[in-house]
C-alpha positions in Angstrom: 13.2 52.6 72.0 13.2 53.2 68.2 10.3 52.6 66.3 9.9 50.2 63.0 9.4 53.9 61.4 13.2 55.2 61.8 14.6 51.6 60.0 12.9 52.8 56.7 12.1 56.0 54.9 11.5 55.8 51.3 11.6 58.4 48.8 8.5 59.9 46.9 9.3 58.2 44.0 9.6 54.9 45.8 6.4 52.8 46.9 6.8 50.2 49.7 3.6 48.0 48.5 3.6 43.4 49.1 -0.2 43.7 47.5 1.7 45.2 44.4 5.0 42.3 45.3 2.2 39.7 45.1 0.5 40.9 42.6 1.8 42.4 39.7 -1.0 42.9 37.2 -2.1 46.0 40.2 -0.6 49.3 38.7 2.0 50.8 40.5 0.2 54.2 39.2 -2.5 53.8 41.7 -0.6 52.9 45.0 -0.4 55.9 47.1 2.3 55.5 49.9 1.6 55.2 53.2 1.5 57.9 56.1 4.2 56.9 59.0 3.9 55.8 61.8 4.0 58.3 64.1 6.1 58.6 67.4 3.7 60.0 70.4 2.6 63.4 70.6 4.0 64.2 73.9 4.9 62.5 77.1 1.5 63.3 78.7 -0.4 61.7 76.2 1.7 59.3 75.3 0.1 58.6 71.8 0.1 59.2 68.4 -2.7 59.4 65.9 -2.8 58.4 62.4 -2.1 61.1 59.5 -4.9 62.3 58.0 -5.9 60.9 54.3 -4.9 64.4 52.8 -1.0 64.0 54.2 -0.6 61.1 52.2 1.7 60.9 48.6 0.9 59.5 45.6 4.2 57.2 44.4 5.0 58.3 41.1 6.0 55.2 39.6 4.3 55.3 35.8 7.5 54.8 34.4 9.1 52.3 36.8 8.4 48.4 35.4 6.6 45.7 37.3 10.3 43.8 37.9 12.1 46.9 39.1 9.0 48.0 41.2 9.2 44.2 42.4 13.2 44.9 42.5 12.7 48.4 44.9 10.3 46.9 47.0 12.4 43.8 48.1 15.6 46.4 48.6 13.5 48.5 50.7 12.2 45.6 52.9 16.0 45.0 54.0 16.5 46.8 56.9 12.8 45.5 58.6 14.7 41.9 56.9 18.0 42.5 59.1 15.7 43.9 62.3 13.5 41.1 62.5 15.4 38.1 61.3 16.2 35.2 64.2 13.5 36.8 66.2 10.1 34.6 67.6 7.3 36.5 66.6 3.8 35.3 67.9 0.6 35.5 66.2 -2.8 35.4 67.7 -5.1 34.5 64.6 -9.1 35.1 64.7 -11.7 37.4 63.7 -12.5 38.0 60.1 -9.0 36.5 58.4 -10.2 33.4 59.4 -14.3 33.6 58.1 -12.9 35.2 55.1 -11.4 32.8 52.2 -8.8 35.7 51.0 -8.2 37.5 54.3 -6.9 33.4 55.5 -4.8 32.9 52.4 -3.3 36.4 52.8 -1.8 35.4 56.6 -0.8 32.4 55.3 1.0 33.8 52.8 2.7 36.8 54.7 3.7 33.9 57.3 5.1 31.8 54.9 6.7 34.5 53.5 8.3 36.1 56.7 9.7 32.4 57.9 11.4 32.3 54.3 13.4 35.8 55.4 14.6 34.7 58.6 12.0 35.3 60.9 10.5 32.3 63.9 7.1 32.9 63.3 4.3 31.1 65.5 0.4 31.0 65.1 -2.2 30.9 67.6 -5.5 30.0 66.9 -8.9 30.3 68.5 -11.8 29.0 66.3 -15.2 30.4 68.0 -17.1 30.4 65.1 -17.0 26.9 63.9 -17.4 25.3 67.4 -20.5 27.3 67.4 -21.8 25.4 64.3 -20.2 22.2 65.6 -22.8 22.7 68.6 -26.0 23.7 66.5 -25.1 20.8 64.4 -25.0 18.2 67.6 -27.8 20.1 68.9 -26.1 21.4 71.9 -26.7 24.7 73.4 -24.5 27.7 72.8 -24.3 29.7 76.2 -22.3 32.6 77.2 -21.5 34.2 80.6 -20.0 37.8 80.6 -19.2 37.0 77.1 -17.5 34.2 77.8 -18.7 30.0 77.0 -19.7 28.1 79.0 -17.9 24.8 78.7 -19.2 21.9 79.9 -18.0 18.6 79.6 -20.0 17.7 76.9 -18.8 21.1 75.0 -14.8 20.9 75.9 -15.2 18.0 74.0 -16.5 19.5 71.3 -14.4 22.7 71.8 -11.3 19.5 71.7 -12.2 18.6 68.2 -12.9 21.6 66.5 -9.6 23.3 67.8 -7.8 20.2 67.6 -8.7 18.5 65.0 -10.1 20.6 62.6 -9.0 24.3 62.5 -5.3 23.2 63.8 -4.9 20.5 61.0 -6.6 23.0 57.7 -4.1 25.7 59.0 -1.3 23.2 59.2 -2.6 22.1 55.7 -2.7 25.4 54.0 0.6 26.2 55.8 2.7 23.4 54.1 0.6 24.0 51.1 2.1 27.6 50.5 5.2 26.4 50.6 6.5 25.9 54.7 6.7 23.5 57.0 4.0 23.7 59.9 3.0 21.8 63.3 0.3 21.4 64.7 -0.2 20.6 68.7 -1.7 22.1 71.8 -1.0 22.6 74.9 -1.4 19.3 76.2 1.9 18.4 73.8 5.2 18.1 74.9 3.9 19.6 78.0 4.0 23.2 76.2 0.9 24.5 78.8 -0.4 23.7 81.8 -4.2 24.8 82.7 -5.5 25.9 85.8 -9.4 26.7 86.1 -10.5 30.5 86.0 -11.5 32.1 89.0 -15.3 32.0 87.8 -14.6 27.8 86.6 -17.8 27.4 88.9 -20.0 29.5 86.7 -18.1 28.6 83.5 -17.3 25.1 83.6 -14.1 24.1 81.9 -12.2 27.4 81.0 -9.3 27.7 82.4 -6.0 30.2 82.5 -2.4 29.4 81.6 -0.9 27.7 84.8 2.4 27.2 83.5 4.5 27.3 80.0 7.3 25.1 78.8 8.1 26.1 75.5 11.0 23.3 75.1 8.8 21.9 72.0 8.7 25.4 70.4 12.0 25.7 70.4 12.4 22.2 68.9 10.5 23.0 66.1 11.5 26.7 65.6 15.4 25.5 65.2 14.3 23.4 62.8 12.4 25.7 60.8 9.2 24.9 61.1 5.6 27.1 61.8 4.4 25.9 65.2 0.4 26.4 65.0 -0.7 26.1 68.3 -5.0 25.6 69.7 -5.8 27.2 72.3 -6.6 24.0 74.4 -4.4 22.6 77.3 -5.0 19.9 80.5 -4.4 20.6 84.3 -2.4 18.3 86.0 -5.1 15.6 86.2 -5.5 15.7 82.8 -8.6 17.3 82.7 -8.4 19.9 79.7 -9.6 23.4 79.6 -10.5 25.6 76.9 -8.1 28.8 77.1 -8.9 32.2 75.7 -6.7 32.3 72.6 -5.4 36.1 73.3 -4.0 35.2 76.5 -2.5 32.4 75.2 -0.5 33.9 72.4 0.9 36.1 75.2 1.7 33.6 78.0 4.0 32.0 75.0 5.7 35.3 73.5 6.3 35.7 77.0 7.9 32.6 78.1 9.8 32.8 74.4 11.2 36.2 74.7 9.9 37.2 72.0 10.3 40.6 69.8 6.8 40.8 68.8 3.0 39.7 70.1 0.4 40.5 67.2 -3.0 39.8 67.8 -5.0 40.3 64.4 -8.9 41.8 65.1 -11.6 43.0 63.6 -11.2 46.8 64.2 -8.5 49.3 63.2 -6.6 49.1 67.1 -7.1 51.2 69.7 -9.0 54.6 69.1 -8.4 57.9 71.7 -12.2 58.3 70.4 -14.4 54.8 70.6 -16.7 56.5 68.6 -14.4 57.8 65.5 -12.6 54.9 63.5 -10.7 57.7 62.1 -8.7 58.4 65.5 -6.4 55.8 65.5 -3.6 55.2 68.4 -0.7 54.5 66.4 1.7 54.2 68.7 1.3 54.3 72.8 3.2 53.5 75.7 2.2 51.3 79.1 1.2 54.4 81.0 -0.2 55.4 78.5 -2.5 52.5 77.6 -3.0 52.2 81.1 -4.7 55.9 81.3 -7.1 55.2 78.7 -8.5 52.5 80.4 -8.9 54.4 83.6 -10.8 56.9 81.5 -13.0 54.3 80.1 -11.2 55.4 76.7 -10.6 51.2 76.0 -14.0 49.0 76.5 -15.9 46.1 76.0 -13.7 43.5 73.9 -10.5 45.6 73.8 -9.6 45.5 77.4 -8.8 41.7 77.7 -6.5 42.3 74.7 -5.1 45.3 75.7 -4.3 43.3 79.4 -2.4 40.2 77.4 -0.1 43.1 75.7 0.7 44.7 78.7 1.2 41.9 80.7 3.6 40.3 77.9 5.4 43.4 78.0 6.0 43.5 81.7 7.5 39.8 80.9 10.2 41.0 79.0 8.3 41.0 75.1 10.0 43.9 72.6 6.4 45.3 71.5 2.7 44.1 71.2 1.1 45.0 68.5 -3.5 44.6 67.6 -4.3 45.0 64.0 -6.6 44.9 61.6 -6.4 41.8 60.6 -9.4 42.7 57.4 -6.4 44.1 55.9 -5.4 42.0 53.2 -1.2 41.0 54.3 -1.9 43.1 57.5 1.2 40.9 58.9 3.5 42.4 56.6 2.0 45.8 56.7 2.6 45.8 60.5 6.6 44.4 60.3 7.8 45.3 56.9 6.7 48.8 56.8 6.8 52.3 58.6 2.8 52.3 59.1 1.5 49.4 60.4 -1.7 48.0 60.5 -3.0 48.6 63.6 -1.5 50.1 67.4 2.1 49.3 69.0 2.3 49.2 72.7 5.7 49.2 74.0 7.0 48.7 77.1 
């Protein structure tokens, strides 16, 4: 499968910088052209590593006016727009991008721009920090077991209140304010998601997993040009509400919709070849390669469920899945609309 790299190869005299597009006051001479996302180094390694900074080339655009620079950027984005126009993109939003107002605005603006040029984005969110804040304000103990929130009946009420009534509606409002039309919903709306207890529910309480997806309501919203914003709570057949991992929800929705791309925003650069070396970013890897890294113990901790989510979605028909650095401004546009991307792309 060809990568985004093959779609665009700007000359040294041109630059693709969305940050400059959004902020014309930035001097074009201060921008550097990113190293391209590399193809796999070999079939045995099944991965590729980011070029070093010394391989980056400074754009020679001193003589280009701000207006011409914008035109160049938009012109060079055409192949990407053509590739993804009309395609569904599922984005899981969380981590630093939720905590920082500037990063939050960046994500919202990216979603609106993608929608404006014909993509069909869906935003899936959690809200762990906000849930913790409310539990503490209400003097309810916050308990985690094996990295998962213990969710008793009282905690589940707070989770639903915060995710559905607070975080979700705030995101919808921000997207609407930015010029698009967003619609907020959770798993129970339109029977979008049916939950079931997680295998370790006896220890965790009302923590669930996705039993079934009915994307009809999402399809209707997308067909009308809306951006669906989905919170990660759902009910089982009896109506009992469950808290579900947002990565899992995003992956299952992407699979059910036959999405072109699943994107998980994280607080790390992506998958690292060496977990102790932040510069060893794996830019692209296939399912076989990522499973090998997991077997060798090179992928661990919180990255394991994210990678597993991506692998599962790819196995169900999603074209590509990316784990990207949500700490970067406009990371969504960097991942979708540039050669270099913003993290690790996993392919089937």
